[in-house]
N, C-alpha and C positions, 0 to 999 in steps of 0.2 A: 574486693570492696576497695575503693579508695582509701588511703590511711590519709592522716593530718598532721601537719609539720606547722611549727609556729616561726612566721616570717611577717615584716613589718607590712600593714597594708597600704594601699596606694593611695593618699589622701584626695581621692576622687570626689568626695563632699563636697570640698569648698569650691568647687569649678562645676558642680553640676549644676547650677540655676543658668550659669553662662552659657552654658554647651547646650543646655534646652532652648536658650534664646536663640542662637544660632543656627539649630537644628531647624526650629520654626522659621525663622528668616529664610535659608535656604528651600525650605518645603514651600516658602510662599514663591519663591525665585523660579524655582524648577515644580511646577504645579503636578501633583497625582503621582510624585517620583520619591516618595520616601525611602525604598531600597536604595536606589542610586545616592539619595541624601545620605546617609549613612555607610555608605563608602567610600564616598568623596571625604567624609569627614575622619574615617579610617584612615585614608592616606595621608591628608592634611597633621593627623596626631602622630601618625608614622614617621613625621618627618621625609616622608617620600616626596616626589614629584608624579603626577598623573597623565595619563595618555587618554585621549575623549574621542572614540572612531564613531563617527556619526554623520549621519546628512545636515545639510545647514538648517537653521532657525528651528533648532529644538531647545535651544535656550542656553547653550554653555558660555557666551561671552555675558549675557545675564547671572549665570552662575559666578562666574569668576568675579564680577563686581560684587555681586553680595559677598562673597568671601572676604576680599578686601575690605569692604565696608564693615562686616561682622569683625573683624580682627584688628579694625585700627591700621590697616596697612595700606600702603601705595599701590595703584592700580596701574600696570601698564599692559599694552595691546601690540602686538606688531603683525600684521598680515604678512605672512610670509608667501613671495614671490621670486621667480628665477632671479632676477635683477636684485635680491635683497643682498647687502655687504656684510662679512661678519663684524666690521665698525657700526653698522646699524643695530645690531644686540648688544656689544660691548661698549662703545662708546668710543672716541677719538681723543687725540691731543688737536689741539688749532693753538698756532702760532698768535701770541697777546704782540700787538706791537706798542702798546704801551709800556708794557714791563718787561718787553723784550727775553719771554721765556713764553714755554707753551704750558696752556691751559687744558685740564683733562674736562672733558665734555660725557658724562656718565650717559651710557645708552638705557633701552627698558630693561635691562638685567636689573638695575638698582631699583628694585620695587621691592614691596613683599610677596606680591602675586604678579606673576606677568602669563598673561596670554597669548600662547604662539600658535595664531591661527593657521591651520592649512599646512603644519610644517611640512608636509612633504611635498611640498611645490617649493620649497629654498634647495638650493645645491646643497652638495654635500658638505662643500667649503664653510657656507654659513651655517648649515646643519650643527659642523663639529665646531662651531662657536659656542653650539650650547653645554658641551661637553663637561668643560672645565668649570664652567658656571655652574651646572645641574650637580655635580659629584664633588667637587670641592669649595662651592659657594664663594668662588673668588675668581676673578678674570686678571688677565695680563695685558697689558696693552704696551707696548713699544720698551719691553724687558721689566718694566712695573708693575706689583701685583696689586689688586685692589678687592677688598674687601666688600662680599656682599650681606645684604642683610642674615643675620639667623635664621629668620623665617621664611628667606625666600621660598617660593614656591612656584613652579611651572605646572600650567596646565596648557598642553599640546592638543592640539586636535587636527585629524585628518578626514576625509571625506573617501569612505571604502568605495563608491560607486564612481569615481571619476577617477583613473589614473593617467591620463593623458596630459602628457607633460609633469609629471611628476618624478620624484628622486625618492625611493622607496628607503626606508631608515635601516641604516646595519644596525645589525646584532650589537657591537656597541652601543651604539645610542638608544637602544631598546633598553636596553640591560639597566640604565638609567633611570628608565620611570619604575616605580614602586608597583604603581597596577594600570590595567585598560580597563575602561569601563565604556559603556555604550548605553546610551540614555534612552532613544526608541520614542516613538510618538504617545502623547498622552492618551488615557481613554477619553469618551464622549464626556463623562461628568465631568471630569479635570478640565476637558476643552473648554467646557461651558463656564466653569468656574474664571477661567483664563480671559473669557471674553467679557464676563462680568468686571473683573479687576481690572481690565485695559480703560474701561470709560474713565473710573476715578483715578486710578495711579498710573496707567499707561504700561502698566506691567512689573514696574519699579518696586522692589521689596520696600516694607515699611514698619519692621519688628521696631527700630529703634533710630532715634534720629541722629544719634552717635555710636561711638564704636561699642560693641556688645565686651569685648574683652578688653580687660587692662592692659596695660601696655608691661610686657614681656610675660603676659600672663599664657600665650602658646608655647611660648620655648618652655614655660614651667610645665605644661602639659606634657609637651614634647619629651623631654626629661625624666617625667614621671611612668610615661607610658616605655622608655627603654629601661627602665627597672622593675619593672612587673615583674612574678613569680614565674619562671617558667621550670617544670620539674624534668628533669633528668630524662626520665622516661618518655615525656614527650618529646626533648629534644631528640632521644636516639629515634622518635617516631620520624622527627622531621628527616634526618639523616637517612633511615631507610626509604621515604618517599622521593628524597633528592636520588637517590640510588636508582629506585625504581624508572624516573624518569632518563636515566642516563642509558638502561638497558632496552627501553621499551622498543617495540619493532619500526613503530609509527612516528619515532623520535628522531629526529636528525641532529638536535641540538638538545640536550641533557642540560639541567638546572645547573648553575654555576654554583658556588658557596656563595657569593654576594647575594645571588638571587634567591639562595636559603638563608641567608641572614635576613634579609627584607621580609620573607615569607614570617619569620619571626615576628619580626619586630611590627608586621599587620596584623597577627595574632594577637598580638600583647594590645594593639589599639583597636581591636572590636572587645576583648576585655574591658578595658579602661572604658569605653564608650559604654558597654553593660553594665557600670559599677562595679567592677569586680579588681581585685586586687592579683589575680593569677590568671593563668591560661587554661584553657578546657579543647580537648581535640575539637567540638565544636568550631571553636576560633582559629584553628590550624584549617578544617576545612572550607569554613562558611567563605573564606578568604583565598580559597586557591584559586579557583576559576580566573578570577580579575589578576592575582599575583603571576600565575603560571601562563599566563594567556598572551602576553606581552613577551616573555622572554624564551618560552619553547620553540624550538623549530617542529613544528608540527606538517608532516606530508599531506596533509589534507586540509580545507579552509575552515572546519567548524572544529576548533581544538576541547569543545567541553565533553563530547564522547570519550575522548584518551583520558582526560583528565577524571572525570568521573570514573573509568576503569582503573586509573593508578590508585586513588582512594579507596576502592574497594578490595583492591589486590594486598593491601596493605593492611595487617590487621591493627586495629586500636588496643595501644597497652593501656593495665592499670596504673594509675597515677596517682601521686601525693598533692593533697590541696591542701594549703594554710589553713589555721587554724581560726 
């Protein structure tokens, strides 16, 4: 039986109303996909980045715009093509004839929410321009470092059905994403609601005329997520799960320590979204597929059976919950 230990509770209640309003806004933007919306929020609150692998026209851009609107952040969209340059992502210095000096022109990474559409159509050189931005939340242009927004959140998309003329993302870049999700087609009833809503609002979300989150509120949530209680036995459970990925016969690239930290943070985020101040095994297991599928090198196309096998192989420990 699980025992209890005293630990400070995360102050989720003061954010509950804003989170519920943001959830409604995203569900309006992504009709009939409440599970996907919750996973997107988990990724956002864990201070990670998101890879959406899906067909065109399923609402990825609308979702990104709605997130930016809800958190009160700037939105930027980049259509990735083979002729896209790294400076098109990071920005560049331009000589000012009046001041006889160089002025920095910031690129789209200087936003709170950036959509990199069809990222696998950009060249490896341009893809790598995102690495520093995603990992360090800064860019270096002409040996000068420029800080990005603390809330900087990348949503990258790629179409799994069109591979001609694309550049597959290398493992180093994939590991910069916290999660990989697929939206999928909505069911018929959701599509009917989508058609009805389009007559009035042209598909735009309308939860609020202004931002839902106060300034700095998203960063507060991300900090509180990082401080959520994780019992030592559950951390040992994560370590054993990671070790299993490194010895599994169908996995050629096991989970890295950075990936394991990302998994823990995503589990903390799920607990926070469910108004808990501590992590449970359900949190770890629920986020396993989106966290692992983006970073494990599995020797067949569908990673889900292998991930489920790993979760079934490692026993769930008894753990301590806070009072």
